[in-house]
C-alpha positions as CSV (number, residue, x, y, z in Angstrom):
1,M,54.9,-88.0,9.7
2,S,53.3,-90.2,7.1
3,E,54.0,-89.7,3.4
4,D,50.4,-88.5,2.9
5,S,50.8,-86.0,5.7
6,R,54.0,-84.7,4.2
7,R,52.4,-84.5,0.8
8,G,49.5,-82.7,2.2
9,S,51.7,-80.2,3.9
10,S,53.6,-79.6,0.7
11,L,50.4,-78.9,-1.2
12,H,49.1,-76.1,1.1
13,W,52.1,-74.2,2.3
14,S,51.2,-70.9,0.7
15,D,48.0,-69.0,0.2
16,G,47.0,-68.2,-3.3
17,L,49.2,-70.8,-5.1
18,P,47.6,-73.5,-7.1
19,E,47.4,-77.0,-5.8
20,E,50.4,-79.0,-6.4
21,G,48.3,-81.6,-7.9
22,E,47.4,-79.1,-10.7
23,R,51.1,-78.4,-11.4
24,L,53.0,-81.5,-10.6
25,R,52.3,-85.2,-10.8
26,H,52.0,-86.8,-7.3
27,D,54.0,-89.8,-8.4
28,Q,57.0,-87.8,-9.6
29,P,59.8,-88.1,-7.0
30,S,61.6,-85.0,-6.0
31,P,65.3,-84.7,-5.2
32,P,66.4,-84.6,-1.6
33,E,65.6,-81.4,0.1
34,S,69.2,-80.9,1.2
35,W,70.1,-80.4,-2.4
36,W,68.1,-77.3,-2.7
37,A,67.1,-76.0,0.7
38,S,68.9,-73.0,2.1
39,D,69.3,-72.2,5.8
40,D,68.1,-68.7,5.5
41,A,65.1,-69.6,3.3
42,P,61.7,-68.9,4.8
43,A,59.7,-71.7,6.4
44,D,56.1,-72.7,5.9
45,S,53.6,-73.4,8.5
46,G,55.0,-76.8,9.1
47,G,58.5,-75.5,9.7
48,R,59.8,-76.6,6.3
49,R,62.4,-74.4,4.6
50,L,61.2,-72.8,1.4
51,G,64.5,-72.7,-0.5
52,I,65.1,-73.1,-4.1
53,G,64.5,-76.8,-3.7
54,S,60.8,-76.1,-3.6
55,R,59.2,-77.8,-6.5
56,W,57.2,-74.8,-7.7
57,L,60.2,-72.4,-7.4
58,R,62.6,-74.5,-9.4
59,P,61.0,-74.0,-12.8
60,A,60.5,-70.3,-12.2
61,L,64.2,-69.9,-11.3
62,I,65.3,-71.8,-14.3
63,G,63.1,-69.7,-16.5
64,T,64.4,-66.5,-15.0
65,V,68.0,-67.5,-15.5
66,S,67.2,-68.6,-19.1
67,V,65.6,-65.2,-19.8
68,A,68.5,-63.4,-18.3
69,V,71.0,-65.3,-20.4
70,L,68.9,-64.7,-23.5
71,I,68.7,-61.0,-22.8
72,A,72.5,-60.8,-22.2
73,V,73.2,-62.7,-25.5
74,T,70.8,-60.5,-27.4
75,S,72.3,-57.3,-25.9
76,W,75.8,-58.4,-26.8
77,A,74.7,-59.2,-30.4
78,L,73.0,-55.9,-30.7
79,A,76.0,-54.1,-29.3
80,A,78.3,-55.9,-31.8
81,T,76.0,-55.2,-34.7
82,S,75.8,-51.5,-33.7
83,A,79.6,-51.2,-33.4
84,N,80.1,-52.8,-36.9
85,R,77.4,-50.6,-38.3
86,F,79.0,-47.3,-37.2
87,E,82.6,-48.3,-37.6
88,S,82.6,-47.3,-41.3
89,P,81.8,-44.7,-42.3
90,P,82.1,-42.5,-39.2
91,L,79.1,-40.8,-37.8
92,Q,78.3,-37.6,-39.6
93,L,76.7,-34.9,-37.5
94,L,73.9,-32.9,-39.0
95,W,75.0,-29.7,-37.3
96,P,78.4,-28.5,-36.1
97,T,79.2,-28.5,-32.4
98,Q,82.2,-27.2,-30.6
99,D,83.6,-30.7,-30.0
100,A,82.8,-31.9,-33.5
101,V,84.5,-29.1,-35.4
102,T,87.7,-30.4,-36.8
103,P,90.5,-27.9,-36.1
104,Q,92.0,-26.6,-39.3
105,S,95.5,-25.6,-39.6
106,P,96.1,-21.9,-40.3
107,P,96.7,-21.0,-44.0
108,E,100.2,-21.0,-45.0
109,A,101.7,-17.6,-45.0
110,T,102.2,-16.3,-48.5
111,T,104.5,-13.6,-49.6
112,P,102.4,-10.7,-50.9
113,S,103.1,-10.2,-54.5
114,E,104.7,-6.9,-55.3
115,P,102.4,-4.5,-57.2
116,P,103.3,-4.3,-60.8
117,E,105.5,-1.4,-61.7
118,P,103.6,1.4,-63.5
119,E,104.2,1.3,-67.1
120,E,106.4,4.1,-68.2
121,P,105.1,6.1,-71.2
122,D,106.7,5.3,-74.4
123,F,109.8,7.5,-74.7
124,I,111.2,8.7,-77.9
125,S,114.0,11.2,-78.2
126,A,113.7,14.2,-80.5
127,R,116.7,12.9,-82.4
128,E,114.9,9.6,-83.2
129,L,111.7,11.4,-84.1
130,L,113.6,13.6,-86.5
131,E,114.6,10.6,-88.5
132,T,110.9,9.8,-89.1
133,L,110.3,13.1,-91.0
134,D,110.4,13.3,-94.7
135,V,113.2,15.4,-96.2
136,K,112.2,17.5,-99.2
137,G,112.8,20.8,-100.8
138,R,110.8,23.8,-99.9
139,A,107.6,24.3,-101.7
140,P,106.8,27.8,-103.3
141,R,105.3,30.4,-101.1
142,T,102.8,31.3,-103.8
143,G,99.3,32.1,-102.5
144,Y,100.3,32.4,-98.9
145,D,97.9,34.6,-96.8
146,R,98.1,34.4,-93.1
147,V,94.4,35.2,-92.3
148,A,92.9,33.4,-95.3
149,L,94.9,30.2,-94.7
150,F,95.4,30.1,-90.9
151,G,92.5,32.2,-89.6
152,Q,92.3,35.4,-87.5
153,S,95.0,35.8,-84.9
154,W,94.4,34.4,-81.5
155,L,91.0,32.8,-81.7
156,D,89.1,31.1,-78.8
157,L,89.1,27.5,-80.1
158,D,88.3,25.8,-76.8
159,G,85.3,28.1,-76.1
160,D,86.3,29.2,-72.6
161,G,86.0,32.9,-73.5
162,C,89.8,33.5,-73.5
163,S,91.9,34.1,-76.6
164,T,94.9,31.9,-77.4
165,R,97.3,34.8,-76.6
166,E,95.9,35.3,-73.1
167,E,96.1,31.6,-72.4
168,M,99.7,31.5,-73.4
169,L,100.5,34.6,-71.3
170,K,98.9,32.9,-68.3
171,R,100.9,29.7,-69.0
172,D,104.3,31.2,-69.5
173,L,104.5,34.2,-67.2
174,V,105.0,34.2,-63.5
175,D,103.5,36.4,-60.8
176,V,100.6,37.0,-63.1
177,V,98.0,39.6,-62.2
178,M,94.6,39.2,-63.9
179,R,92.2,41.9,-64.8
180,D,89.4,39.4,-65.0
181,S,89.2,35.7,-65.6
182,C,90.9,36.0,-69.0
183,I,92.9,39.2,-69.4
184,V,96.5,39.2,-68.1
185,Q,97.2,42.7,-66.6
186,S,100.8,42.1,-65.7
187,G,103.4,39.4,-65.0
188,T,107.1,38.5,-65.4
189,L,108.5,36.6,-68.4
190,L,111.7,34.6,-68.1
191,D,112.5,34.8,-71.8
192,P,113.6,31.4,-73.2
193,F,115.1,32.9,-76.3
194,T,117.5,35.2,-74.5
195,G,117.4,34.1,-70.9
196,Q,116.5,37.7,-69.8
197,T,113.7,38.8,-67.5
198,I,111.0,41.0,-69.0
199,E,108.3,42.7,-67.0
200,F,105.1,42.6,-68.8
201,V,102.5,45.3,-68.3
202,R,99.4,45.5,-70.5
203,G,99.1,48.8,-72.5
204,P,99.3,50.2,-76.0
205,D,103.0,51.1,-75.5
206,T,104.1,48.0,-73.6
207,S,102.1,44.9,-74.6
208,F,104.3,44.3,-77.7
209,L,107.4,43.7,-75.5
210,V,106.1,40.2,-75.0
211,Q,104.9,38.4,-78.1
212,I,103.6,34.9,-78.9
213,D,105.9,33.0,-81.3
214,H,104.9,30.3,-83.6
215,V,107.9,27.9,-83.1
216,V,107.3,26.5,-86.6
217,A,106.4,29.7,-88.5
218,L,103.2,29.7,-90.4
219,S,104.9,30.6,-93.6
220,N,107.5,27.8,-93.1
221,A,104.6,25.3,-92.4
222,W,102.9,26.4,-95.6
223,Q,106.0,25.6,-97.6
224,T,106.7,22.2,-95.9
225,G,103.4,20.4,-96.1
226,A,100.6,22.6,-94.6
227,Q,99.2,23.1,-98.1
228,Q,97.9,19.5,-97.8
229,L,96.1,20.3,-94.5
230,S,92.4,21.2,-94.3
231,A,91.4,24.8,-93.4
232,E,90.3,23.5,-89.9
233,Q,93.6,21.8,-89.4
234,R,95.6,24.9,-90.3
235,V,93.5,27.0,-87.9
236,Q,94.3,24.4,-85.2
237,F,98.0,24.6,-86.1
238,A,98.0,28.4,-85.7
239,N,96.5,28.1,-82.2
240,D,98.1,24.8,-80.9
241,P,99.9,25.4,-77.6
242,L,102.5,22.9,-78.6
243,N,103.7,25.4,-81.3
244,L,103.5,28.5,-79.2
245,L,105.8,30.3,-76.8
246,A,105.7,33.7,-75.1
247,V,109.0,35.4,-75.9
248,D,110.9,38.7,-76.2
249,G,109.0,40.7,-78.8
250,E,112.1,42.2,-80.5
251,V,113.9,38.8,-80.8
252,N,110.7,37.3,-82.2
253,Q,110.7,39.9,-84.9
254,Q,114.2,39.0,-85.8
255,K,113.3,35.4,-86.2
256,S,110.4,36.1,-88.6
257,D,109.6,32.9,-90.5
258,S,113.1,31.4,-90.4
259,D,113.7,27.6,-89.8
260,A,116.4,26.0,-87.8
261,A,118.9,26.2,-90.7
262,T,118.8,30.0,-90.7
263,W,117.9,31.0,-87.1
264,L,118.4,29.6,-83.6
265,P,117.7,31.2,-80.2
266,P,120.6,33.4,-78.8
267,A,120.4,31.4,-75.6
268,K,122.3,28.2,-76.5
269,S,121.0,26.4,-73.4
270,F,117.5,26.5,-74.9
271,R,118.4,25.3,-78.4
272,C,117.9,21.6,-77.7
273,E,114.4,22.2,-76.4
274,Y,113.6,24.6,-79.2
275,V,114.6,22.2,-81.9
276,A,112.9,19.3,-80.1
277,R,109.7,21.3,-80.1
278,Q,110.0,22.1,-83.8
279,V,110.5,18.4,-84.6
280,S,107.5,17.5,-82.5
281,V,105.2,20.0,-84.2
282,K,106.2,18.9,-87.7
283,A,105.7,15.2,-86.7
284,K,102.3,15.9,-85.3
285,Y,101.0,17.6,-88.5
286,G,102.9,15.5,-91.0
287,L,105.2,18.3,-92.2
288,W,108.6,17.7,-93.7
289,V,112.0,19.3,-93.3
290,T,114.3,20.6,-95.9
291,P,117.8,19.1,-96.2
292,P,119.6,22.2,-94.6
293,E,116.9,22.2,-91.9
294,H,117.4,18.5,-91.2
295,E,121.2,19.0,-91.0
296,A,120.9,21.9,-88.6
297,M,118.4,20.0,-86.4
298,A,120.5,16.8,-86.3
299,R,123.6,18.8,-85.3
300,I,121.8,20.4,-82.4
301,L,120.2,17.2,-81.2
302,D,123.4,15.2,-81.5
303,G,124.6,17.3,-78.7
304,C,121.7,16.4,-76.5
305,L,120.7,12.8,-77.4
306,G,118.5,12.5,-74.3
307,E,116.3,15.4,-75.3
308,P,112.8,14.0,-75.4
309,A,110.2,14.8,-78.1
310,L,107.4,16.8,-76.6
311,P,103.9,15.2,-76.2
312,D,100.9,16.5,-78.1
């Protein structure tokens, strides 16, 4: 085959492709076909193998490889940039997921603190309280009048409809039977002055067997500082439960208005509490004690140093 024939064949081997003269110069030599042709490449109408040695295919193949290399390099650069970008700081999720939640160690066990111990009320013994009282001589009894100075007997100061006497009977008697909400019909008194048991039954011939004693007698109070109290304070003093005890009527008459220097309960087991109550009453109302009274009280309380003063 002549060179023109070969050239012509190479210019028209595929439909739809541009003339080779439009793409390649006719006078540009081509490398030997054995350099590029492949045994399994398709043949043209002249039996020529269409391998990668074809002149039109070589530039396309080179371009394709170049583009692939460029894409690979670009992808590697992007991947490296992305890796550096997210390496620091770490990716922060906008919402928690099960995998993203960082497990937290359980809180350390703490020993529960012990509740504070309840504060004990201030304790003061009757013996200590005695030393806070003034010691003076007795004032004159001049002008003393029980009703005028201390009010009518057994008033209802708290306004509950019950007199002070009835309230003390309800407090100090046991097995109490009430006539109504205020009147004590009967009951049993364990007399603190004598230690004896007295059955109380209300009636004109029996009620007097149980009387209400002023532990600090009203006359004694008048002579040891009550003259300085107001009329309202003196009425309060005469009806103050701290200064009242239900006792054997006969023994109460024997006591009269005596102080601790001249009279003490026959039941020796009750003397500490009795004197402690007297000291507490006098301290509450700012009354004083006479020297003999102080001596007698101190002697009793020295035998029971743990006897507490009574609260208001």
